N, C-alpha and C positions, 0 to 999 in steps of 0.2 A: 515519201508522200507528203504533199502539202495540205495541211489543215489550217484554215484561216478563221480566226474569230471575227465573225461579221458584226455581231452586236450582243448585248446582254439584255435579257428579258426576265426580270425578277430573279429567280434562283437558277435560271438557265443561261447558258452560252449558246448562241446560234452559230454553228460551225459549217463552213463550206468546204467541200472536198469533191473534186471531179464533177462539177456542175450539179452536185447533190447537196442538200442541206439537212443537217440533223441537230438535235439538241443534246447538250451535255451538261450535267449538273455543274454549276459554277464551282462548287466545293472541290471538284476534282482538278481544277486548274490552279496554277500558282497564284498567290495573292496579288502579284504585280502584273498579271495578264491584262492586256488592254485590247480594245477593238482594233482590228487590223493586224494583230500579232499572228505570226505563223507558229504553230505548235507541232510537236511530235507526240504521237500516241503509241505507247508500248503496252501490249496486252499479253499477259502470261497466264498459263493454267497453273493453279495451286494444287498440285497433286496430293500433297499431304492432307489439306483440308477437304479435298474432294473425297478421298478415301475415308476420312473420319466421318463425313456426312453420310456416305453410303453405308458405313458400318452401323451408324446410329439408326438409319432407316431399316436396315436388315434386322437389327435387334428388335425394333418396334414391331416389325411385321411378324417375326418369330413369336414374340410374346402374344400378339393378337391371335395367331393361329393356334396357340396352345389353349386358349380360353374356350 
């Protein structure tokens, strides 16, 4: 998929993809990224941290139910 950096606006990069535009925090891009560059985006689910967060919420809910 082609994601093109259209421009930068403050802390945001304006990205074009399939005739749609969205903003992405500049801090997620490589420091040398420039307007007009084509970037790739890889998104993964962090199963370990998801489980950890769910366990913490479950423990909090259990402790609230006990009170």
